[in-house]
C-alpha positions in Angstrom: 0.1 0.1 0.0 1.7 3.2 -1.3 -0.6 6.6 -0.1 2.4 8.6 0.5 4.7 10.1 -2.0 8.0 9.1 -0.7 8.1 6.3 -3.1 6.6 7.0 -6.9 5.1 4.3 -8.7 6.4 4.5 -12.6 4.3 3.2 -15.2 5.1 2.8 -18.9 2.5 3.2 -21.9 2.5 1.2 -25.3 0.3 2.0 -27.7 0.0 -1.8 -29.6 -2.4 -0.6 -32.3 -2.9 2.9 -33.2 -5.3 5.4 -34.6 -7.9 2.7 -35.6 -11.0 3.6 -33.4 -14.1 4.6 -35.2 -15.9 6.5 -31.8 -16.4 9.7 -31.8 -14.5 11.2 -28.4 -13.7 14.5 -28.8 -10.4 14.8 -27.2 -9.2 11.6 -28.8 -6.8 11.9 -32.0 -6.9 8.1 -32.4 -10.4 8.6 -33.6 -10.5 8.3 -37.6 -13.1 10.5 -37.7 -10.8 13.8 -36.9 -8.0 12.9 -39.2 -5.5 14.0 -36.9 -1.6 13.8 -38.3 -0.3 10.9 -36.2 1.3 7.3 -36.5 -1.2 4.6 -37.5 -1.0 1.0 -37.4 -3.0 -1.9 -36.6 -0.8 -4.0 -34.5 2.9 -2.9 -33.4 5.5 -5.6 -33.8 6.2 -7.7 -30.8 10.0 -6.8 -31.2 8.8 -3.2 -30.7 7.0 -3.9 -27.6 9.3 -5.6 -26.0 12.2 -3.3 -26.5 9.4 -0.5 -24.9 9.1 -2.7 -22.0 12.6 -3.4 -21.7 13.4 0.4 -21.4 10.4 0.8 -19.3 12.1 -1.7 -16.8 15.5 -0.4 -16.8 14.0 3.2 -15.9 12.2 1.7 -12.9 8.9 1.5 -14.2 6.4 -1.2 -12.5 3.6 -0.7 -14.7 3.8 -1.6 -18.4 0.0 -0.9 -20.2 -1.0 -2.3 -23.3 -3.6 0.4 -25.2 -5.4 -0.4 -28.1 -7.3 2.2 -30.0 -11.2 0.4 -30.3 -13.9 1.2 -28.4 -13.6 -1.9 -26.8 -12.1 -5.3 -27.0 -13.2 -8.4 -29.7 -11.9 -11.7 -30.2 -8.9 -10.5 -32.3 -7.7 -7.7 -30.0 -7.9 -10.3 -26.8 -5.9 -12.6 -28.7 -3.1 -10.2 -29.7 -3.2 -8.6 -26.4 -3.0 -12.3 -24.6 -0.1 -13.1 -26.7 1.7 -10.0 -26.2 1.4 -11.1 -22.3 2.7 -14.2 -22.3 5.7 -12.9 -24.1 6.2 -10.2 -21.6 5.4 -12.2 -18.5 8.3 -14.4 -19.7 10.6 -11.8 -21.1 10.3 -8.8 -18.9 8.7 -10.7 -15.7 9.2 -7.6 -13.2 6.8 -5.4 -15.0 3.2 -5.4 -13.7 0.9 -5.9 -16.9 -1.6 -3.6 -17.1 -4.5 -3.7 -20.3 -6.6 -0.7 -21.4 -8.6 -1.9 -24.5 -12.0 -0.1 -24.2 -15.1 -1.7 -22.8 -14.9 -5.5 -21.8 -17.3 -8.0 -20.8 -16.4 -10.0 -17.2 -15.4 -13.2 -19.7 -12.8 -11.7 -21.6 -11.2 -9.7 -18.4 -10.6 -12.9 -16.7 -9.2 -14.2 -20.3 -7.0 -11.6 -19.8 -6.1 -12.3 -16.2 -5.4 -15.9 -17.0 -2.8 -14.6 -19.7 -1.0 -12.6 -17.2 -2.5 -9.0 -17.0 -2.7 -7.6 -13.5 -4.7 -4.7 -13.8 -6.7 -2.8 -16.4 -7.2 0.7 -16.9 -10.3 1.9 -17.8 -11.2 5.7 -17.5 -14.8 7.2 -16.8 -12.9 10.3 -18.3 -15.3 12.8 -17.1 -19.0 13.2 -15.5 -21.8 11.6 -16.6 -23.7 14.3 -17.2 -20.8 16.0 -19.2 -20.1 12.6 -21.1 -22.4 13.2 -24.0 -21.0 16.3 -24.9 -18.0 14.9 -25.9 -18.8 11.5 -27.1 -22.3 10.3 -28.8 -21.1 7.0 -29.8 -21.3 5.0 -26.5 -22.2 6.1 -23.2 -20.9 6.9 -19.8 -22.9 3.5 -17.9 -21.0 1.4 -20.6 -17.6 2.8 -19.2 -18.8 2.4 -15.5 -20.0 -1.2 -16.3 -16.4 -2.3 -17.5 -14.9 -0.8 -14.1 -17.1 -2.5 -12.1 -16.3 -6.0 -14.6 -13.1 -5.5 -13.5 -13.5 -5.4 -10.0 -15.3 -8.3 -10.3 -12.6 -10.3 -12.7 -10.2 -10.0 -9.7 -8.1 -7.7 -11.6 -6.5 -4.1 -10.4 -8.7 -1.4 -11.4 -7.2 1.6 -12.8 -9.6 4.4 -13.7 -9.4 8.2 -13.9 -10.5 11.3 -16.2 -9.3 14.1 -17.9 -9.5 17.6 -16.8 -9.5 20.9 -19.2 -12.8 19.4 -21.8 -14.9 22.2 -20.8 -16.5 20.3 -17.8 -17.9 22.6 -15.0 -16.4 22.6 -11.6 -19.6 20.7 -10.8 -18.7 17.9 -13.1 -15.5 17.2 -12.0 -17.2 16.8 -8.5 -19.5 14.2 -10.2 -16.7 12.4 -11.9 -14.6 11.5 -8.5 -17.3 10.9 -6.8 -18.1 8.3 -9.1 -14.5 6.9 -9.2 -14.7 6.6 -5.3 -17.8 4.7 -5.9 -15.8 2.1 -8.0 -12.8 2.1 -5.2 -9.8 2.0 -7.9 -6.4 1.1 -6.9 -5.0 4.0 -9.0 -6.6 6.9 -10.5 -4.9 8.5 -13.4 -5.2 11.9 -14.0 -5.0 13.3 -17.5 -4.8 17.0 -18.5 -6.2 17.6 -22.2 -3.6 17.9 -24.7 -5.1 19.9 -27.5 -4.7 19.0 -31.2 -5.6 21.1 -33.6 -7.6 18.1 -35.8 -10.1 18.1 -32.8 -13.4 20.1 -32.1 -12.6 21.0 -28.8 -11.3 24.1 -27.3 -7.8 24.1 -26.2 -7.4 23.6 -22.3 -8.6 26.4 -20.6 -6.8 25.3 -17.1 -4.1 27.4 -15.5 -1.5 25.9 -13.7 -2.5 26.7 -10.1 -6.2 25.1 -11.1 -4.4 21.8 -12.2 -2.7 21.7 -9.0 -5.6 21.9 -7.2 -7.1 19.3 -9.2 -4.7 16.7 -8.0 -5.3 17.9 -4.5 -9.0 17.2 -5.0 -8.6 14.1 -6.5 -6.8 12.9 -3.5 -9.0 14.2 -0.8 -12.3 12.8 -2.9 -10.5 9.4 -3.7 -9.0 8.9 -0.6 -8.5 4.8 -0.4 -7.0 5.1 -3.8 -3.3 3.4 -3.7 -2.4 6.1 -6.0 -3.1 9.1 -7.7 -1.0 9.9 -11.0 -0.2 12.1 -13.3 -0.6 11.0 -16.8 -1.1 12.5 -20.1 -0.4 16.4 -20.6 1.9 16.6 -17.4 4.6 18.1 -19.2 2.4 20.8 -21.0 0.5 21.7 -18.4 3.2 21.8 -15.4 6.2 22.8 -17.2 9.1 23.5 -15.3 6.7 23.2 -12.1 6.2 19.3 -13.0 8.3 18.6 -9.5 5.5 20.3 -7.6 2.5 18.0 -8.5 3.9 15.4 -5.0 3.0 18.5 -2.8 -0.5 18.0 -3.6 -0.9 14.2 -3.5 0.6 12.7 -7.1 2.5 9.7 -6.2 2.5 8.1 -9.8 3.5 9.1 -13.0 4.0 8.2 -16.3 7.7 8.4 -17.9 8.4 8.2 -21.7 5.9 8.4 -24.5 2.1 8.9 -24.3 -0.2 7.5 -27.1 -0.1 10.0 -29.8 2.0 12.7 -27.9 6.0 12.9 -27.1 6.7 12.8 -23.4 10.5 13.5 -22.2 13.0 11.6 -21.8 12.7 8.9 -18.8 16.1 9.7 -17.3 15.2 13.6 -16.6 12.0 12.1 -14.3 14.6 10.1 -12.9 16.6 13.0 -12.2 13.7 15.1 -11.0 12.8 13.0 -8.6 16.4 12.2 -7.4 16.7 16.2 -6.9 13.4 15.7 -4.4 14.7 13.0 -2.3 11.9 10.6 -3.9 12.3 7.1 -4.1 11.2 4.8 -7.2 8.9 1.9 -6.1 10.3 -1.1 -6.4 7.3 -3.0 -5.6 3.5 -2.4 -5.7 
């Protein structure tokens, strides 16, 4: 149980299938609808995935998340993720494998668990009330149901959301209450990273508001082991990234994100060292 920020849990993301989603989530450059200028591919080569996993491990990451760009799991994607998990479990056993593959049934999640996946990440994204304004091709309730399925399957639940989509303070409170009701182990906080191809306005948050939202998340989901600052960290906080830990964060994503670049992993390690914060060696 790591609820202090004396040890920081590091996680790395691997985009194993990019830019192929047919959903209309207005915040997501992976939707084919918006024709964002990103790299698109059906399946990343196993050798490339293994290379990324090894680099993540060598830089102190415990979590390694296999992400696909679709509404949810189908038979083909499930088979692909399971095949990767089995290889990584053998070749990089130190990593805690996480899957992030959209909506999923209880049966599918159990299959992932049997293949070596330890946790499942499925974000609520925003409040139930605001969700129809950012996505019309599937419902918020489907997202919540998948999180319930994760809990029932015995996988560790990772669930969070995005700030800066145009939501109100009431929406943020509503989302955090819903997250707390799910009792997630880890809560990833993302800050909207605008892409000119997307319909949303740029993120309106200023840095002090962003810090306060980390603090609010910690206060409203108090039993979560980890509050993770994930997508948008570099853009939102700039040269003040080292301050996020004062507000309750005890986990970060290192390396690149799904369609945007993070900073060099060694810089994050240098930052933690300068703060006398240790990298967590176990969850």
